VOPAGU-2260 file (C-alpha; in pm, 1 decimal, decimal comma):
REM VOPAGU-2260
SITE   aa  ch    i         X         Y         Z
SITE  MET   A    0   -2605,2    1302,9     683,9
SITE  GLU   A    1   -2233,8    1436,5     760,8
SITE  ALA   A    2   -2106,9    1755,6     623,1
SITE  GLY   A    3   -1975,4    1756,5     274,8
SITE  TRP   A    4   -2178,8    1402,4     205,8
SITE  TRP   A    5   -2213,5    1480,2    -138,3
SITE  ARG   A    6   -1824,0    1508,2    -241,0
SITE  LYS   A    7   -1818,4    1170,2    -124,6
SITE  ALA   A    8   -2120,4    1005,6    -336,0
SITE  VAL   A    9   -2025,4    1239,0    -633,8
SITE  GLY   A   10   -1660,0    1050,2    -612,5
SITE  GLU   A   11   -1840,4     732,5    -579,8
SITE  ALA   A   12   -2028,1     784,4    -900,4
SITE  ILE   A   13   -1725,9     883,9   -1078,4
SITE  GLY   A   14   -1563,7     547,2    -968,4
SITE  ALA   A   15   -1863,7     359,6   -1093,0
SITE  PHE   A   16   -1872,5     538,8   -1405,6
SITE  GLY   A   17   -1508,6     434,0   -1439,5
SITE  LEU   A   18   -1560,9      78,7   -1378,9
SITE  VAL   A   19   -1864,2      32,1   -1649,9
SITE  VAL   A   20   -1689,9     231,1   -1912,8
SITE  VAL   A   21   -1365,9      77,5   -1869,0
SITE  GLY   A   22   -1458,5    -274,0   -1736,7
SITE  ALA   A   23   -1754,2    -302,8   -1993,2
SITE  GLY   A   24   -1505,6    -113,9   -2241,5
SITE  SER   A   25   -1237,3    -381,7   -2225,6
SITE  VAL   A   26   -1481,7    -668,2   -2279,4
SITE  LEU   A   27   -1620,0    -478,8   -2628,9
SITE  ALA   A   28   -1282,2    -361,4   -2738,7
SITE  SER   A   29   -1125,6    -729,2   -2693,3
SITE  ASN   A   30   -1439,9    -906,0   -2895,8
SITE  GLY   A   31   -1515,1   -1076,9   -2537,4
SITE  ASN   A   32   -1135,0   -1202,6   -2470,6
SITE  GLN   A   33   -1151,3   -1298,5   -2094,1
SITE  LEU   A   34    -794,6   -1217,7   -2011,8
SITE  TYR   A   35    -816,9    -876,8   -2163,6
SITE  ALA   A   36   -1154,9    -793,5   -1980,1
SITE  ALA   A   37    -987,2    -982,5   -1646,3
SITE  PHE   A   38    -677,6    -696,8   -1686,7
SITE  GLY   A   39    -924,2    -429,3   -1789,1
SITE  HIS   A   40   -1154,9    -469,0   -1471,0
SITE  ALA   A   41    -848,8    -535,1   -1251,7
SITE  PHE   A   42    -661,4    -211,0   -1328,6
SITE  VAL   A   43    -948,8      27,8   -1327,3
SITE  ILE   A   44   -1017,8     -93,6    -951,3
SITE  ALA   A   45    -661,6     -63,5    -873,6
SITE  VAL   A   46    -649,3     284,8   -1010,0
SITE  MET   A   47    -999,5     431,2    -907,2
SITE  GLY   A   48    -990,0     281,3    -624,1
SITE  THR   A   49    -654,7     443,5    -526,1
SITE  ALA   A   50    -750,0     754,3    -632,3
SITE  LEU   A   51   -1117,3     783,0    -470,6
SITE  GLY   A   52    -931,6     669,3    -125,8
SITE  PRO   A   53    -873,3     995,4      53,4
SITE  ILE   A   54   -1227,0    1119,4     -78,9
SITE  SER   A   55   -1473,6     852,8     -18,3
SITE  GLY   A   56   -1282,8     505,6      53,5
SITE  GLY   A   57   -1299,5     413,8    -309,0
SITE  GLN   A   58   -1571,3     172,9    -273,0
SITE  ILE   A   59   -1734,3     183,5    -629,8
SITE  SER   A   60   -1958,5    -122,1    -557,2
SITE  PRO   A   61   -2275,7    -109,2    -368,0
SITE  ALA   A   62   -2142,8    -483,9    -256,1
SITE  VAL   A   63   -1846,5    -328,1     -81,9
SITE  THR   A   64   -2069,5     -16,6      54,9
SITE  LEU   A   65   -2341,2    -228,4     224,5
SITE  GLY   A   66   -2067,2    -421,9     367,2
SITE  LEU   A   67   -1921,4    -101,4     547,1
SITE  VAL   A   68   -2296,6     -29,5     685,9
SITE  VAL   A   69   -2365,6    -376,8     813,6
SITE  THR   A   70   -2060,0    -358,5    1003,5
SITE  ARG   A   71   -2096,2      10,2    1130,6
SITE  HIS   A   72   -1784,5     150,3     952,4
SITE  GLN   A   73   -2026,1     367,1     730,6
SITE  LYS   A   74   -2353,7     521,9     858,3
SITE  ALA   A   75   -2661,1     400,4     705,2
SITE  ASP   A   76   -2766,3     733,0     535,9
SITE  LEU   A   77   -2455,1     824,5     394,7
SITE  GLY   A   78   -2447,5     454,5     272,2
SITE  ALA   A   79   -2779,3     463,4     106,7
SITE  ALA   A   80   -2665,3     811,5     -78,6
SITE  ILE   A   81   -2348,8     623,1    -199,7
SITE  ILE   A   82   -2523,0     352,9    -334,9
SITE  VAL   A   83   -2757,5     579,0    -534,5
SITE  PHE   A   84   -2487,1     763,1    -701,5
SITE  GLN   A   85   -2281,9     464,7    -778,1
SITE  LEU   A   86   -2584,2     343,0    -951,8
SITE  ILE   A   87   -2629,8     669,0   -1144,3
SITE  GLY   A   88   -2264,7     663,7   -1211,5
SITE  SER   A   89   -2288,7     334,5   -1374,1
SITE  ILE   A   90   -2586,2     391,2   -1596,7
SITE  PHE   A   91   -2427,3     706,2   -1726,7
SITE  GLY   A   92   -2138,0     474,1   -1803,6
SITE  GLY   A   93   -2376,1     231,5   -1992,9
SITE  PHE   A   94   -2501,9     516,5   -2218,6
SITE  VAL   A   95   -2179,1     652,4   -2267,4
SITE  LEU   A   96   -2066,4     315,8   -2391,1
SITE  ARG   A   97   -2394,3     264,6   -2626,0
SITE  TRP   A   98   -2267,7     609,0   -2767,4
SITE  LEU   A   99   -1878,7     554,5   -2806,9
SITE  TYR   A  100   -1892,1     218,7   -2950,5
SITE  PRO   A  101   -2035,3      89,6   -3322,1
SITE  THR   A  102   -2349,4     -62,2   -3315,5
SITE  GLN   A  103   -2246,6    -378,9   -3459,4
SITE  VAL   A  104   -2008,9    -431,6   -3145,3
SITE  SER   A  105   -2246,1    -272,1   -2850,8
SITE  THR   A  106   -2570,2    -494,5   -2997,4
SITE  GLY   A  107   -2376,5    -812,1   -3003,0
SITE  PHE   A  108   -2237,7    -806,4   -2683,8
SITE  ARG   A  109   -2535,3    -603,7   -2544,2
SITE  LEU   A  110   -2282,3    -352,7   -2397,3
SITE  ALA   A  111   -2083,4    -655,0   -2211,6
SITE  THR   A  112   -2417,5    -637,9   -1919,2
SITE  PRO   A  113   -2291,6    -945,8   -1763,8
SITE  ALA   A  114   -2469,6   -1252,1   -1846,7
SITE  VAL   A  115   -2514,7   -1621,0   -1684,7
SITE  SER   A  116   -2371,6   -1850,0   -1934,5
SITE  MET   A  117   -2331,9   -2262,7   -1946,4
SITE  ILE   A  118   -2468,4   -2304,9   -1568,2
SITE  THR   A  119   -2822,3   -2237,4   -1415,5
SITE  PRO   A  120   -2928,8   -1836,3   -1276,2
SITE  VAL   A  121   -2909,8   -2007,4    -894,3
SITE  GLU   A  122   -2504,5   -2180,9    -985,2
SITE  GLY   A  123   -2484,3   -1805,6   -1135,1
SITE  MET   A  124   -2605,9   -1630,1    -808,6
SITE  PHE   A  125   -2376,4   -1833,6    -596,2
SITE  LEU   A  126   -2081,3   -1766,1    -820,6
SITE  GLU   A  127   -2130,3   -1390,5    -799,5
SITE  MET   A  128   -2160,1   -1450,7    -403,6
SITE  LEU   A  129   -1851,2   -1633,3    -398,8
SITE  MET   A  130   -1645,3   -1379,4    -602,6
SITE  THR   A  131   -1787,3   -1086,2    -424,0
SITE  PHE   A  132   -1671,9   -1284,9    -102,0
SITE  PHE   A  133   -1344,0   -1282,3    -213,4
SITE  LEU   A  134   -1333,2    -891,5    -311,7
SITE  VAL   A  135   -1486,1    -781,6     -16,3
SITE  PHE   A  136   -1288,2    -981,5     213,0
SITE  THR   A  137    -935,0    -822,7      38,1
SITE  VAL   A  138   -1100,2    -473,7      66,4
SITE  PHE   A  139   -1173,6    -568,5     438,2
SITE  ALA   A  140    -820,3    -703,5     511,4
SITE  THR   A  141    -600,4    -431,2     302,9
SITE  ALA   A  142    -829,7     -93,7     330,7
SITE  ILE   A  143   -1019,6    -124,1     648,7
SITE  ASP   A  144    -836,9    -311,3     896,7
SITE  SER   A  145    -569,0     -42,5    1003,5
SITE  ARG   A  146    -294,1    -343,9     979,6
SITE  GLY   A  147    -381,7    -374,3     590,9
SITE  ALA   A  148    -139,0    -310,4     311,7
SITE  ALA   A  149    -346,3      -5,6     157,1
SITE  LYS   A  150    -150,4     278,6     325,4
SITE  THR   A  151     151,9     129,3      87,8
SITE  LEU   A  152      -9,0     -27,8    -191,2
SITE  GLY   A  153    -318,3     167,9    -252,2
SITE  ALA   A  154    -625,0     -27,5    -403,5
SITE  ILE   A  155    -357,9    -269,0    -603,4
SITE  PRO   A  156    -481,7    -588,0    -385,2
SITE  ILE   A  157    -815,9    -509,3    -463,4
SITE  GLY   A  158    -773,2    -443,4    -808,3
SITE  LEU   A  159    -566,1    -814,6    -820,9
SITE  ALA   A  160    -873,4    -988,7    -633,3
SITE  VAL   A  161   -1105,1    -843,3    -911,8
SITE  GLY   A  162    -892,3    -981,7   -1184,1
SITE  ILE   A  163    -852,1   -1329,1   -1041,9
SITE  ASP   A  164   -1237,7   -1359,6   -1004,9
SITE  TRP   A  165   -1285,7   -1228,1   -1336,9
SITE  LEU   A  166   -1047,1   -1528,2   -1439,1
SITE  PHE   A  167   -1231,4   -1788,3   -1286,9
SITE  GLY   A  168   -1574,0   -1673,0   -1294,2
SITE  GLY   A  169   -1596,9   -1402,5   -1597,1
SITE  GLY   A  170   -1708,0   -1690,6   -1854,3
SITE  PHE   A  171   -2033,1   -1810,9   -1645,2
SITE  THR   A  172   -2129,3   -1479,6   -1531,8
SITE  GLY   A  173   -1968,9   -1187,3   -1651,5
SITE  ALA   A  174   -1798,4   -1155,6   -1293,4
SITE  ALA   A  175   -1990,2    -811,1   -1187,6
SITE  MET   A  176   -1946,6    -868,8    -850,3
SITE  SER   A  177   -2164,1    -531,0    -832,0
SITE  PRO   A  178   -2520,7    -459,5    -910,7
SITE  GLY   A  179   -2349,5    -147,2   -1044,0
SITE  ARG   A  180   -2131,5    -340,5   -1298,5
SITE  TRP   A  181   -2481,4    -487,4   -1435,0
SITE  ILE   A  182   -2716,4    -202,3   -1410,6
SITE  GLY   A  183   -2508,2      53,3   -1613,4
SITE  PRO   A  184   -2500,3    -194,3   -1915,4
SITE  ALA   A  185   -2841,2    -330,8   -1886,9
SITE  VAL   A  186   -3012,7     -11,3   -1885,2
SITE  ALA   A  187   -2873,1     127,9   -2173,0
SITE  SER   A  188   -2931,2    -207,8   -2375,4
SITE  GLY   A  189   -3257,7    -287,1   -2245,6
SITE  PHE   A  190   -3078,1    -660,7   -2145,7
SITE  PHE   A  191   -3228,2    -782,9   -1825,9
SITE  ASP   A  192   -3229,7   -1131,5   -1788,8
SITE  ASN   A  193   -3143,5   -1294,0   -1472,0
SITE  TRP   A  194   -3111,7    -979,7   -1329,5
SITE  TRP   A  195   -3188,3   -1086,4    -973,3
SITE  VAL   A  196   -2839,1   -1289,5    -992,6
SITE  TYR   A  197   -2658,9    -954,3    -986,7
SITE  TRP   A  198   -2822,7    -816,9    -704,2
SITE  ALA   A  199   -2853,7   -1110,6    -469,1
SITE  GLY   A  200   -2530,8   -1240,1    -534,9
SITE  PRO   A  201   -2285,3    -992,3    -475,9
SITE  LEU   A  202   -2507,4    -822,1    -197,4
SITE  LEU   A  203   -2514,4   -1121,9     -10,0
SITE  GLY   A  204   -2134,7   -1207,7     -54,7
SITE  GLY   A  205   -2068,5    -873,2      48,5
SITE  VAL   A  206   -2232,4    -838,1     373,6
SITE  ILE   A  207   -2134,6   -1239,5     443,7
SITE  ALA   A  208   -1744,2   -1113,4     380,6
SITE  ALA   A  209   -1784,1    -791,7     590,9
SITE  VAL   A  210   -1958,8   -1022,2     876,2
SITE  VAL   A  211   -1673,3   -1256,8     867,3
SITE  TYR   A  212   -1394,6   -1054,4     850,9
SITE  GLU   A  213   -1509,4    -836,7    1172,6
SITE  SER   A  214   -1636,6   -1104,1    1391,3
SITE  VAL   A  215   -1328,5   -1330,7    1304,5
SITE  PHE   A  216   -1002,6   -1153,7    1218,5
SITE  ARG   A  217   -1034,7    -798,9    1315,5
SITE  PRO   A  218    -833,3    -724,9    1615,9
SITE  ARG   A  219   -1019,5    -643,3    1939,2
SITE  THR   A  220    -910,7    -427,5    2220,3
SITE  VAL   A  221    -811,6    -639,5    2523,0
SITE  VAL   A  222    -832,1    -430,1    2879,8
SITE  LYS   A  223    -549,6    -549,3    3120,6
SITE  ALA   A  224    -660,4    -612,8    3454,5
SITE  PRO   A  225    -465,9    -374,6    3697,1
């Protein structure tokens, strides 16, 4: 494990905590208004991603972290530690929400735990995979690729990707795009229906996006013949 790994891990725990508190909190505060929730999730990712960029890369989601590990942008041991801390931060955020919000609000919405609605769980899994693909592809294009816009725009494009995903998928799955965004409210509320949707979908989508970007779009160094 590299020196100072714990700073990156703690930073990621704070980012995941912020995503759950602000993201799920925006759902609760707006009585489930999808546009309000989309803005809440978009803004918190843009802010926390930019803030944590110099510290840990502002990954926030295990789906992003796994994509970085698979494409060797991050060592496996550090990636595993970061994912553990992301999940811890998310769970802590879920319990903070349970403490902060009135019982009638938090109970009625199950602390805004993402849930499949109007579609089958399998369709929900594929929708989560698709949304996470868009998100992680944006991460690689703007923040990992040296040609990306992160140096000037920070995590704003990534936040916009989250907001767009929320607008077209939030009403069907809660647009988790991260096992962390699901697990925090789920543990605090005790609501675990279709839990596998929020692990399989985001992790598969993140890995596929990372591999596709690295294989197709990343520039390769060309050695010119003498």
